[in-house]
C-alpha angles and dihedrals in degrees: 000000000000091000091049091051090047090051091052090048091052092048092048090046090053092051091046090049089063095047105037098062087054098043090108089066090053090051092049089050090047092053091049089052095045095047110034109029122097105282091022127125094270110009115213120171095200097050090041088066088071093063101073099045091046092056097037098047116008102048098044090047091050092049093048090048091052091048091052091047092053089057105034111009122235095343088053089052093054097047092042090057091048094049098055096054091079093056092046093054094042096057138051089214127087108264101218093126090042089054090052088056103038097043097058092036092054091045091051092050095049091046091054091045093051092050091052096041092056089067095064110017109122116237111267095025097078095106093048092051092045096051097042092046092057090046096049098038089044089053091053093047096048089053090048092050091048096054101030116017098040096054093039094051090045090056092047091050090051090054094045093047091047090049091051090050091051089054090050095046092050095044092245100120094090089060088070085078089074088061100036101054098049090044091051095056088052086061093253092122093107092049091051099040103039100024100045116010102039096057092048093043093048092054091049092047090053092059102031102025094242143037135207089210089077088064104048101083104019101056106126093201101086093051092046092055093048093050092047089055090055092045092056107029112023111121094209110086097210093050093045092049093048093054098076091056090048090052092058092047093048104037100035100024096040095226101142093177089077092076097044094088090053087060097040092055090053108021094184089070091070086084089075098058091040094056091040093054090043090057093046094051090047089053093048091049092049094049096038092238124164142152125250094223143002116299098224118197094028096237130132087255092054091046095052094042090059095046116116118244110283095015101088093100092052091048092050092048090054092050091047092047091052092048096047095048093043089051094046094050097040097047100072090044092051092043091054094047129087097195123120138189089249104045098072115114094228091061093046093047091047091050090052090047091053092052093046094048099044099039102045111097095216100049122110091246125046127181092250092054096052108109102158132036118188125197110204131195133162099277098017093227109083127031095015092052091051093047093047091051092050093046093048090055090050096055105025096093091056103027110030087152091071118087113215116196142152136233146162112284088240094051105047111162116255092234096057114130097183126023121196119197141149122269096253091058098043097103092052091047092054090053095047103038123084113266091245095056123105112231114215111197117205138176098217139009096226110063112352124158091226092057090048090049091049091051092049094050094046093050107036112043120106092241090051094051091057092050093042096051092049092047094046092053092045090051091051091050094241118187113271114238141132111277113257123236117273094254091058092059104032121028134174093277089059094060128080121185136193097022119170116250117267135169120296094251093046091052090053091048090050089055090048091049090054090053090051092048090050090056093243099118144012123249093264090068092069094063089045090056091053091046091050091055090051091053096046124357113255091211112112116176143288092044096305130124128179111200113194139153133272126260089260090056095063088098088070094056114103099173140346116283141162124193130184131211123187121206108183092192092046139235118257115241105178093310096325120105119226114198099171120043120189116197111206135196115173127192098159137355094291094106096051093092091056091047091049089055091047089051088052090054089054089060094042114062092190091057091047090051090053090054088054098045105033112127097192132051091231092057090047092052092046089065088060098040 
């Protein structure tokens, strides 16, 4: 069953891979239709003549070219574009489905030809063979598509359109919601939307000016209602607090994948989106509402931008109806449930795996060696892009040397060190990722323990601190010079021992005050130190913390300085006790020697104990000398 689902996901991903890069062309065509056709916002007969050729020729050729490119690169793109022209001319129907067949087929054929031709092509004749092979094979394929693919796809489109009309005439179309919503949360949304509904809807829109099929999968209302139920009634604080952020991402950003984990952790709640979408489709059928083009991404903005002139109210009512019903049905289910985004064993196990893999000295990957983190989702354009952006912001102030990016789960870069993906895509990630990469499996992209563990391990190990400090200074274009001895940066007057325990924030402020008194920083740096600790804890390990400012606070730094505060009874950092706190302000590389010694203390428990128990400043400084 798992392999079957994975196969469907891969197939849907492949279809989506041909459509999504060209979605801008669909949107441009949709705007032309909404604005300039008869009954549009601003009817214009001359500009309306662009609509039909754009859909009939340009978009299918672009899709076929992309399909060929996905299989055989640029040569596949060229022959894919050639091959579909025959089918376009042979049929009165839009050849989107034909393009999805001919493009990859042509790319596969030219790829096989090129592999065979390399074995016998004489040196110096490579260009001649390459060009003539595309011309001759392209000729054969365009004839094949004219006589075979065009008529066949035309017949299939007739059947699909007729079947859709039967569903509409018999009031059965709303029942598709009971198939669409469960399939979406299994990450089949791209296969359904781009592989099935868009081709049918495009053909309908060409003849009627709109299509309800554009609205079936992309309506943001069902997901909005579900997330609102979690925002108001979820018993788990973390899950409830994460829901408002997910609402913005889903409803405004159009990334539906963000609400899938909320369903997967409590499958009964899928009833809400199913009934919400059912009601919306029923409304759209009753009022004859449709969109003129695909709403991609499926946000409220995308929905309204593709609404025909005079139909915005009907579109909004359908979205609102879906949201209200989804909310009403989901709320009692959420209220009665004790599940949370963070209590699932897979997340906990993955968090532990992250810690074990990145901390252990003898593992293949250590925190200091991680240079690239890749967030992967099905299409590589929605939820993974959002998650990568959020994660980059979380670690950039400490680890600017790490590149955080996103990709399709089937196209993970070969230089990825860590790959983050959701549980349902883990098998595909293992197949696509390089063998040396660490796979971090999560349940959701918003607030998952495994992501938090990854952040912690990448930003708090001793090895990481050395790499991070060097990278931060390089990024800030610090002056290059040989690090000065410890005593040139931190002297006896910069150390305070035997201080009474205070709150975490007060301890950080005390360190900041010492830097101000030493003439190293301005007052604004103290608040930046506190803010930095709120973003990512400044506690490291072995009873040591290193509060410092954010990247934005570098403007407050006058000169390099390091101060030390000893709290024999400790300062609480989320359950960890810090006994030695080093306040840092760096303007060049002068403080690197001190940080290197601090990093050494992290690896040497005896040295860390001396920092905690030293009774004299000289003994304290000797540990760092």
